[in-house]
C-alpha positions in Angstrom: 21.4 36.7 29.4 24.3 35.1 27.6 26.5 37.9 26.5 27.8 41.2 28.0 25.8 44.2 27.0 26.6 47.9 26.8 23.4 49.9 27.3 22.6 53.6 27.9 20.5 55.0 30.8 19.7 58.4 32.2 22.1 60.1 34.7 20.3 61.0 37.9 23.1 63.5 38.9 23.4 65.8 35.9 20.1 64.6 34.4 21.4 63.9 30.9 19.2 61.4 29.0 21.1 58.3 28.1 24.2 59.9 29.5 25.2 56.8 31.5 27.1 54.0 29.7 26.4 50.7 31.6 28.2 47.4 31.2 26.0 44.5 32.1 27.7 41.1 32.6 26.0 37.8 33.3 25.2 37.3 37.0 26.9 40.5 38.0 25.5 44.0 38.9 25.5 46.6 36.1 28.4 49.0 36.3 27.8 52.4 34.8 29.5 55.8 34.4 28.0 59.1 33.2 29.9 60.4 30.2 29.3 64.0 31.2 29.7 64.3 34.9 31.5 61.0 35.6 29.2 59.7 38.3 29.9 55.9 38.7 27.5 53.3 40.0 27.4 49.6 40.6 24.1 47.7 40.8 22.3 51.0 41.1 24.5 52.2 44.1 26.6 55.3 43.5 30.3 54.5 44.0 31.7 57.8 42.8 29.9 61.1 42.8 29.8 63.1 39.6 31.2 66.5 39.1 29.1 69.3 40.5 29.2 71.8 37.7 29.4 75.4 39.0 30.0 77.4 35.7 28.9 77.1 32.1 32.6 76.8 31.1 32.9 73.6 33.1 30.0 72.0 31.4 31.2 73.1 28.0 34.6 71.6 28.7 33.1 68.3 29.8 31.1 68.2 26.6 34.3 68.8 24.7 36.0 65.8 26.4 32.9 63.6 25.7 32.9 64.7 22.0 36.7 63.9 21.7 36.1 60.4 23.1 33.6 59.9 20.3 36.0 61.3 17.7 33.8 64.2 16.8 34.1 68.0 16.8 32.2 69.4 19.9 29.9 71.6 17.8 28.8 68.7 15.6 28.5 66.3 18.5 26.3 68.6 20.5 24.2 69.7 17.6 23.5 66.2 16.5 22.8 64.6 19.9 21.5 67.2 22.2 18.0 68.8 22.0 19.3 72.2 23.1 21.4 72.4 20.0 24.6 74.0 21.3 27.0 73.6 24.2 26.1 76.9 25.9 22.4 76.0 25.9 23.2 72.5 27.3 25.3 74.1 30.0 22.4 76.4 31.0 20.0 73.5 31.4 22.6 71.5 33.4 23.3 74.4 35.8 19.5 74.9 36.2 19.1 71.3 37.2 16.8 70.6 34.2 16.4 67.4 32.2 18.9 67.4 29.3 17.2 65.9 26.3 19.3 63.8 23.9 18.8 61.6 20.9 21.3 58.9 21.7 20.1 55.6 20.4 19.7 53.3 23.3 18.4 50.4 21.3 21.4 50.6 18.9 23.7 50.4 21.9 21.8 47.5 23.3 22.2 45.4 20.2 25.8 46.4 19.5 27.2 43.1 20.9 24.5 40.9 19.4 23.7 39.8 15.9 20.2 41.2 16.0 18.8 37.7 15.9 20.4 36.5 12.7 22.1 33.5 14.4 19.1 32.7 16.5 16.7 32.9 13.6 18.9 31.6 10.9 18.0 34.5 8.6 19.8 37.5 7.1 19.7 40.8 8.9 19.0 44.0 7.1 22.1 46.2 7.1 21.8 49.5 8.9 23.1 52.7 7.2 26.8 53.1 7.9 27.4 49.4 8.8 29.8 48.9 5.9 32.0 51.8 7.1 32.0 50.6 10.6 32.3 46.9 10.2 35.9 46.8 11.4 35.4 48.9 14.5 35.7 45.9 16.8 32.6 46.3 18.9 32.7 42.9 20.4 31.3 40.3 18.0 27.9 41.8 17.2 28.8 43.9 14.2 29.8 47.6 14.2 29.1 49.7 17.2 26.7 52.6 16.5 28.4 55.9 15.5 28.3 58.8 17.9 26.0 60.5 15.5 23.5 57.8 14.6 22.6 58.0 10.9 18.9 57.5 11.5 18.4 60.5 13.8 15.5 62.7 12.9 15.4 66.4 13.3 13.0 67.8 15.9 10.5 68.8 13.1 10.6 65.3 11.7 10.1 63.8 15.1 7.1 66.1 15.7 5.6 65.1 12.3 6.1 61.4 13.1 4.0 61.8 16.3 1.1 63.2 14.2 1.0 60.1 12.0 -2.0 57.8 12.0 -1.6 54.8 14.3 0.3 52.0 12.6 -0.5 48.3 13.6 2.9 47.3 12.1 4.6 49.2 15.0 3.1 46.6 17.3 4.6 43.7 15.3 8.0 45.3 15.1 8.1 46.3 18.8 7.3 42.7 19.7 10.0 41.2 17.5 12.6 43.7 18.9 11.7 42.5 22.4 12.0 38.8 21.4 15.4 39.4 19.9 16.8 41.5 22.8 18.2 38.5 24.8 20.0 37.1 21.8 17.7 34.2 21.1 14.1 33.5 20.2 12.4 30.6 22.0 9.3 28.8 20.7 7.3 30.1 23.7 8.2 33.7 22.7 7.1 33.1 19.1 3.7 31.7 20.3 3.0 34.6 22.7 4.1 37.1 20.0 1.8 35.6 17.4 -1.1 35.6 19.9 -0.5 39.2 20.8 -0.4 40.3 17.1 -3.8 38.6 16.6 -5.3 40.1 19.8 -4.0 43.6 18.9 -5.0 43.5 15.3 -1.4 43.6 14.1 0.1 41.7 11.1 2.1 38.5 11.8 5.8 39.1 11.5 7.5 38.5 8.2 11.2 37.9 7.7 11.7 41.6 7.1 10.2 42.4 10.5 12.7 40.2 12.4 15.4 42.7 13.3 16.1 45.3 16.1 13.7 48.1 15.4 14.2 51.4 17.2 11.4 53.7 18.5 12.4 56.5 16.2 11.9 54.2 13.2 8.3 53.3 14.1 5.1 55.2 14.5 2.6 54.8 17.4 0.7 51.6 17.8 -3.1 51.9 18.0 -2.9 51.0 21.7 0.5 51.9 23.2 -0.4 50.6 26.7 -1.6 47.3 25.4 1.4 47.0 23.2 3.8 47.5 26.1 1.9 44.9 28.1 2.3 42.5 25.2 6.1 43.3 25.0 6.4 42.3 28.7 4.4 39.1 28.0 6.8 38.2 25.2 9.8 38.9 27.3 8.5 36.7 30.1 7.4 33.9 27.8 10.6 31.9 28.3 10.4 32.6 32.1 13.8 34.3 32.1 13.7 38.0 32.9 16.5 39.6 30.8 18.1 43.0 31.3 18.3 43.5 27.5 14.6 42.9 27.1 13.7 45.3 29.9 15.9 48.0 28.3 14.1 47.6 25.0 10.7 47.8 26.7 11.7 50.9 28.6 12.8 52.7 25.5 9.7 52.0 23.6 7.5 52.9 26.6 9.4 56.2 27.0 9.0 57.0 23.4 5.2 56.3 23.5 4.8 58.0 27.0 3.6 54.8 28.6 4.2 54.4 32.4 5.9 51.2 33.4 5.8 49.0 36.5 8.9 48.3 38.6 10.4 45.9 38.1 9.5 45.8 34.4 10.2 42.1 34.3 9.4 40.5 37.7 10.7 37.0 38.6 8.4 34.3 37.3 9.6 30.9 38.6 9.6 29.8 42.3 13.4 29.8 42.3 13.6 33.4 40.9 11.0 34.6 43.4 12.9 33.0 46.3 16.1 34.6 45.2 14.4 38.0 44.8 12.8 37.7 48.3 16.2 36.7 49.8 18.0 39.6 48.2 15.2 41.9 49.3 16.0 41.1 53.0 19.3 42.9 52.5 17.8 46.0 50.8 15.6 46.9 53.8 
């Protein structure tokens, strides 16, 4: 991993999907903070407990603060990004300890400080809707950061309809290219493993159009989701460098396709990596 990343993950305290904004720096533990309850962690260890909401008004107020930080009116922010649809419904789920479904775009956040492979591949990258308006937002060198309300979000009815679509082999190809691009470079070994996986899974070989960061909500289901996720892991490990960004992409596609994942998603591959992992494991007992 050569560049800092900002990625989203679920909050284990208030149970908001993609509620935690994590900063991942090279050779340092990830530092994350939940944007609703404020729980802070470092390297997976809680450093500051989140707010324990006791009333609906407290949750609604916290949603208002979050919306303000994104520069959006609370009603629009919640309606666009939370499955419950309004702040009161979100508050009820939080107080009941349920899982708060959101449609925050994890893959968009992952690629916000990277050029989606354009520099590594030497090719042009297809512009996303809204890029022109946000090109001066200063997201850290990788183009515009994703808006608080991603332009490609689908309504619940559209998402349900998408899940009924016939299996699409092209989803395999594009999930694999997204994985290969996630660490900011594409090695020859990754290209070889990707090509072999496409052949094995009956998917088309990638064209120039396919080489960009695809999001799960842009693709249908592959014919064999489990085999596709295994192939994504193989592509990520082809260069023998487990990368946090690649693991995040794989996790998001697997969650969208309801495929269980092993832990760790990308285990150490070289003798040196295995030795370091074993050494660190001594202190985790």
